[in-house]
C-alpha positions in Angstrom: 41.9 -36.1 47.0 40.4 -33.0 45.4 41.3 -29.4 45.8 38.8 -26.5 45.9 39.5 -23.3 44.2 37.6 -20.1 44.5 37.6 -17.1 42.1 35.7 -13.7 42.3 35.3 -11.1 39.6 33.1 -8.0 39.5 32.0 -5.4 37.1 30.0 -2.2 37.2 27.5 -1.8 34.4 25.6 1.4 33.3 22.2 -0.2 33.9 19.6 -0.2 36.7 19.4 -3.1 39.0 15.9 -4.2 37.6 17.3 -4.9 34.1 20.6 -6.5 35.4 18.7 -8.8 37.8 16.1 -9.6 35.1 18.8 -10.9 32.7 21.0 -12.7 35.2 18.3 -14.3 37.2 17.1 -16.2 34.0 19.8 -18.8 34.4 19.0 -20.3 30.9 20.4 -17.1 29.3 23.9 -17.6 30.8 25.4 -19.3 27.8 24.8 -16.1 25.9 27.7 -14.4 27.8 29.5 -17.2 29.7 32.0 -18.8 27.3 32.4 -22.2 29.0 28.7 -22.7 29.8 27.3 -24.7 27.0 23.7 -25.0 28.4 21.6 -24.4 31.4 18.2 -26.0 31.7 15.9 -25.1 34.7 14.0 -28.2 35.6 10.3 -27.7 34.9 9.0 -29.8 37.7 11.2 -28.0 40.3 12.6 -24.6 39.2 14.9 -24.6 42.2 17.1 -27.1 40.3 18.9 -26.7 37.1 21.1 -28.9 34.8 24.3 -27.4 33.6 26.9 -28.3 30.9 30.3 -26.8 30.8 32.3 -27.4 27.6 35.9 -26.3 27.1 37.8 -28.6 24.7 38.7 -31.3 25.4 36.7 -31.3 28.7 33.0 -31.5 29.2 31.5 -31.4 32.7 27.8 -31.6 33.8 26.1 -31.1 37.0 22.7 -30.4 38.7 22.6 -27.3 40.8 20.2 -26.3 43.5 19.5 -22.7 44.3 20.3 -22.4 48.0 19.7 -18.6 48.4 17.7 -16.2 46.2 17.1 -12.7 47.3 15.7 -10.6 44.5 18.0 -7.9 43.2 20.7 -9.0 45.8 22.0 -12.5 45.5 21.6 -15.8 43.6 23.6 -18.6 45.3 23.8 -22.2 43.9 25.6 -25.4 44.7 25.9 -28.6 42.8 24.1 -31.7 44.2 25.2 -34.1 41.4 28.1 -34.1 38.9 30.9 -31.6 39.0 31.3 -30.3 42.6 30.9 -26.5 42.6 29.3 -23.5 44.2 28.5 -20.1 42.8 27.2 -16.8 44.1 26.2 -13.7 42.1 25.8 -10.6 44.2 24.1 -7.4 42.9 24.6 -3.9 44.2 22.2 -1.2 43.2 24.0 2.1 42.5 20.9 4.0 41.0 21.7 4.4 37.4 24.4 1.7 37.5 24.8 -1.7 39.2 27.7 -3.8 40.4 27.7 -7.5 39.7 30.1 -9.7 41.6 30.5 -13.4 40.7 32.2 -15.9 43.0 32.7 -19.4 41.7 34.2 -22.3 43.8 34.8 -25.7 42.3 36.6 -29.0 43.1 39.3 -29.9 40.6 38.7 -33.4 39.3 41.7 -35.6 39.9 42.7 -36.0 36.2 42.6 -32.2 35.7 44.5 -31.6 38.9 47.2 -33.9 37.6 47.4 -32.2 34.3 47.4 -28.5 35.3 49.1 -26.4 37.9 46.4 -24.9 40.2 47.8 -21.4 39.9 47.9 -21.6 36.1 44.4 -23.0 36.1 43.3 -20.2 38.4 44.6 -17.5 36.1 42.8 -19.1 33.1 39.5 -19.3 35.0 39.7 -15.7 36.4 40.5 -14.2 33.0 37.6 -16.2 31.4 35.2 -15.1 34.1 36.3 -11.5 33.6 35.8 -11.8 29.9 32.3 -13.3 30.6 31.5 -10.2 32.7 32.5 -8.0 29.7 30.3 -10.1 27.4 27.5 -9.6 29.9 28.0 -5.9 29.7 27.8 -6.0 25.9 24.8 -8.2 26.0 23.1 -5.9 28.5 23.9 -2.9 26.2 22.3 -4.7 23.2 19.2 -5.5 25.3 18.9 -1.8 26.3 19.4 -0.6 22.7 16.4 -2.8 21.6 14.0 -1.2 24.1 
């Protein structure tokens, strides 16, 4: 039996939605700011699908995701179709000179991991990592803006 956990974090960034969307919608850039995401490869023959690798010692997980909803400058929603069971949604809110990015991640805990860790403890680790990822995104965004 598996358990599903869901976590949401959000951040407001001092950048217009066009720039925020442009960076985040290029899924292959995510390892630049997401600590546990080792790689993302959009499949050339079908860009609706992407191959993901999550690496956090000693665990490595892979999956293939399908984009189930894509509304430019509003939402990117994915779900795994193979490998680690998970779903994610990134929502974007335009505030003129700033933007809000809200990330929601849901995943099924593999049996071995569920046996090793308390779900509440795991949840705190995941949420703090996701929030740190959002802060890294803010820093990356500021670097991109500085180079323009």
